[in-house]
C-alpha positions in Angstrom: 12.4 -5.0 -6.3 10.9 -5.0 -2.7 11.6 -8.4 -0.4 9.1 -10.3 2.3 10.4 -13.3 4.7 8.9 -17.0 4.2 7.4 -16.7 7.8 10.3 -17.6 10.0 12.4 -19.5 7.8 15.3 -16.2 7.5 14.7 -16.9 3.2 13.6 -13.8 1.8 11.7 -14.0 -1.4 10.3 -10.9 -4.3 7.5 -8.9 -2.8 5.7 -10.3 -5.2 5.4 -13.9 -6.8 4.3 -15.6 -9.9 1.5 -17.9 -9.8 2.2 -20.6 -12.9 -1.8 -22.0 -12.9 -2.2 -20.0 -15.9 0.7 -21.9 -17.7 -0.9 -25.5 -17.3 -4.4 -25.4 -17.5 -7.0 -25.5 -20.1 -5.9 -23.3 -22.7 -2.6 -22.8 -21.6 0.4 -21.1 -23.6 3.0 -23.1 -25.5 6.1 -24.7 -23.8 8.2 -21.4 -25.1 5.6 -19.1 -24.2 5.4 -20.1 -20.6 8.9 -19.9 -20.3 9.2 -16.5 -21.9 6.7 -15.3 -18.9 9.1 -17.5 -16.2 12.1 -15.9 -17.6 10.3 -12.1 -17.6 9.4 -12.7 -14.2 13.0 -13.5 -13.1 14.5 -10.9 -15.0 12.1 -8.1 -13.0 13.0 -9.3 -9.9 10.9 -11.8 -8.9 12.5 -14.5 -6.6 9.2 -16.7 -5.7 7.1 -19.1 -7.7 3.8 -20.6 -6.7 2.8 -24.2 -8.3 1.5 -27.8 -7.3 1.4 -30.9 -9.0 -2.0 -30.9 -9.6 -1.4 -27.7 -12.3 -2.1 -29.7 -15.1 -4.9 -30.4 -17.8 -5.9 -34.2 -16.2 -4.8 -36.6 -14.6 -2.4 -37.8 -17.7 -0.6 -34.7 -17.6 -0.2 -34.3 -13.7 3.3 -32.5 -12.7 3.0 -30.4 -16.1 3.8 -27.2 -14.3 6.7 -28.0 -11.9 8.5 -29.4 -14.6 7.9 -26.4 -16.8 9.0 -24.3 -13.8 12.3 -26.4 -13.8 12.9 -26.6 -17.6 12.7 -22.2 -17.2 14.8 -22.0 -14.5 17.1 -24.5 -16.2 17.7 -22.7 -19.1 17.9 -18.9 -17.7 20.6 -17.5 -18.4 21.5 -16.3 -14.9 21.8 -17.8 -11.0 18.4 -18.9 -10.0 19.7 -20.5 -6.8 17.7 -17.9 -5.1 14.8 -18.7 -6.4 11.9 -20.2 -4.0 9.8 -22.9 -5.0 6.6 -23.7 -3.4 4.8 -27.0 -4.6 1.5 -28.2 -3.4 0.0 -31.9 -3.5 -3.1 -33.2 -2.3 -5.6 -32.8 -5.0 -6.1 -34.6 -8.2 -7.7 -33.7 -11.6 -9.7 -36.5 -13.1 -11.7 -35.4 -16.3 -10.3 -31.5 -15.5 -12.0 -31.6 -12.3 -10.3 -30.6 -8.7 -10.9 -33.6 -6.1 -9.2 -33.9 -2.8 -6.9 -36.7 -1.6 -5.1 -36.5 1.5 -4.6 -40.4 1.2 -0.6 -40.7 2.8 0.2 -43.1 0.7 -1.0 -40.9 -2.4 0.8 -37.8 -0.4 3.8 -40.0 -0.1 4.4 -41.2 -3.8 3.2 -37.5 -4.9 5.7 -35.8 -3.0 8.3 -38.3 -4.3 7.3 -37.2 -8.0 7.2 -33.3 -7.1 10.6 -33.7 -6.1 12.0 -35.3 -9.7 9.7 -33.1 -11.4 11.7 -29.8 -9.6 15.0 -31.0 -10.3 15.8 -33.9 -7.8 19.6 -32.6 -6.7 17.8 -30.3 -4.1 15.0 -30.4 -1.6 11.4 -28.3 -2.2 11.8 -25.0 -1.3 8.3 -25.3 0.0 5.9 -28.3 -0.3 2.3 -26.9 0.9 -1.0 -29.9 1.6 -2.7 -28.4 -0.9 -6.4 -28.9 0.6 -7.5 -30.7 4.1 -9.5 -34.4 3.0 -12.1 -34.7 5.8 -11.7 -38.8 5.2 -7.9 -38.3 6.8 -6.6 -37.1 9.8 -4.2 -33.5 9.4 -1.9 -35.9 11.1 -2.0 -38.9 9.1 -1.8 -36.6 6.1 1.0 -34.3 7.0 3.1 -37.4 8.5 4.6 -37.8 4.7 5.8 -34.1 4.3 7.6 -34.9 7.6 9.2 -37.7 6.7 10.3 -36.1 3.6 11.4 -33.0 5.3 13.5 -35.6 7.2 14.8 -37.0 4.7 15.6 -34.3 3.2 13.2 -34.2 0.3 11.7 -30.9 1.4 12.9 -27.6 3.2 9.9 -25.8 4.4 6.3 -27.3 4.6 2.6 -24.6 4.2 -0.6 -25.3 4.5 -3.7 -24.5 2.0 -7.0 -23.9 2.0 -6.4 -24.3 6.0 -9.0 -23.1 8.9 -7.0 -21.7 12.0 -8.0 -24.6 13.9 -6.6 -27.0 11.3 -3.3 -24.5 11.3 -2.8 -25.7 15.0 -3.4 -29.5 13.9 -1.0 -29.2 11.3 1.8 -27.0 13.6 1.3 -30.2 15.8 2.5 -32.4 13.9 4.9 -29.7 11.7 6.5 -26.7 11.6 4.5 -24.1 8.9 6.2 -21.6 7.1 3.0 -19.9 5.1 -1.0 -20.8 4.6 -2.2 -20.5 1.0 -5.9 -19.4 0.9 -8.2 -17.7 -1.5 -8.6 -13.8 -0.9 -9.8 -11.1 -3.2 -12.3 -8.2 -3.8 -14.9 -10.8 -3.8 -13.3 -13.1 -1.3 -12.5 -11.6 2.5 -13.3 -14.8 4.2 -9.6 -14.3 5.3 -10.3 -10.7 7.3 -13.0 -12.6 9.4 -12.8 -16.0 9.7 -9.0 -15.1 12.0 -6.5 -16.8 9.4 -5.2 -13.5 8.3 -4.5 -12.3 11.8 -3.3 -15.7 12.9 -0.8 -16.0 10.2 0.2 -12.4 11.1 0.7 -12.9 14.9 2.2 -16.4 14.7 4.7 -15.1 11.8 3.3 -17.2 8.9 3.0 -16.1 5.2 0.0 -15.4 4.0 -0.4 -16.1 0.6 -3.8 -15.6 -1.4 -4.8 -17.8 -4.2 -7.3 -16.3 -7.4 -6.2 -12.5 -5.8 -8.1 -11.2 -8.8 -11.2 -14.1 -8.7 -10.5 -15.9 -11.0 -11.5 -16.4 -14.7 -14.9 -15.9 -13.3 -14.2 -12.7 -12.0 -11.3 -11.5 -13.7 -12.8 -8.7 -15.7 -15.3 -8.1 -13.4 -12.9 -5.9 -11.4 -13.6 -2.6 -13.6 -17.3 -3.0 -11.8 -15.6 -2.0 -8.7 -15.4 2.7 -9.1 -13.4 2.9 -6.5 -10.7 0.7 -8.1 -11.2 2.2 -11.2 -11.2 5.3 -10.1 -7.9 4.5 -8.2 -6.5 3.0 -11.2 -6.8 6.1 -13.4 -5.7 8.2 -10.9 -2.3 6.8 -10.9 -2.5 5.6 -13.7 -1.5 1.8 -13.1 -3.9 -1.1 -14.2 -6.6 -2.2 -12.0 -4.8 -5.3 -10.9 -2.0 -3.3 -9.8 -4.6 -1.4 -8.0 -5.9 -5.1 -6.0 -2.6 -6.9 -5.4 -1.8 -3.0 -3.8 -4.6 -3.1 -1.8 -3.9 -6.7 -1.0 -0.4 -5.9 0.3 -1.8 -3.2 2.0 -3.8 -5.7 4.9 -1.2 -7.1 6.4 2.5 -7.6 6.0 2.4 -11.4 6.0 0.9 -11.1 2.6 2.6 -12.2 0.0 0.4 -12.3 -3.7 1.0 -14.4 -6.3 -0.6 -13.5 -9.5 -0.9 -15.8 -12.6 0.0 -15.0 -15.9 0.3 -16.8 -19.7 1.3 -13.5 -20.6 4.7 -11.7 -20.4 2.6 -8.4 -20.3 0.8 -9.7 -17.7 3.7 -10.0 -15.0 5.5 -7.0 -16.3 2.1 -5.5 -15.1 2.0 -6.9 -12.0 5.8 -6.3 -10.4 4.3 -2.5 -10.6 1.9 -3.0 -8.1 4.8 -3.1 -5.5 5.5 0.4 -5.9 2.0 1.4 -5.2 1.0 2.8 -1.6 -2.4 2.9 -0.8 -3.7 5.7 2.1 -6.3 4.2 5.0 -9.0 5.4 2.9 -8.1 4.5 -0.2 -7.8 1.4 1.5 -11.7 1.9 3.2 -13.1 3.1 -0.2 -12.6 -0.4 -1.6 -13.7 -2.1 1.6 -17.0 -0.2 1.1 -17.4 -1.6 -2.4 -16.5 -5.0 -1.6 -18.2 -6.3 1.6 
């Protein structure tokens, strides 16, 4: 498995990560099936797993994905000390909806619960502020993360759904190693809003969420001729082509395709070996503007 470094942390992880969300929301698989997916990802060399306190069905189910990942790591039959788990806090799940909560007291509490859910015996590898809440300053919302880092509960800090201006505000409070924003063939805003360029220039890891467009768009990738044609030519899935396309955009990009089946993650890791030419990337770009 090829590797990449997380920001300037000096920590190397697999060039493709595993997104945990599909294993904990809506029509999620059984616990044993999900653990099999995580174990298979580890077998394939994946050492970066993305989760969040809000990857769950609703508020009564909070931290489900974190606990699931910890259980999978504990039951794996090989060493997992090198596996990096990145979690997030700052979103709520009332009635399966998504709402922001940047209240420092809430974040202080949810960091503690995340710490316990992930085992409570070592710092959270990466904690990310899930989405800025306009009701609170970024400084106020990130102060609990700074405190937790100083207390040894968090190793590294990242942000999610942030603009360049907001990232800079965050960096006035804490050191940032990663930025997780939406990026896929239908949502190419990071190319134009300056975030991707900023991450590359500042040595931050850019983690594209929803790389396949989410549940609504997932099946529409075959509607993009350039992607379908390249998949046929290279004898891989359209999903592999999308991941290769994302990785071609910048060396700071770390895709985290979600999976709820072992076959999905087995397919995704193949993208690490796919190199798209500049002309092939341009063909996809032209058809996804």
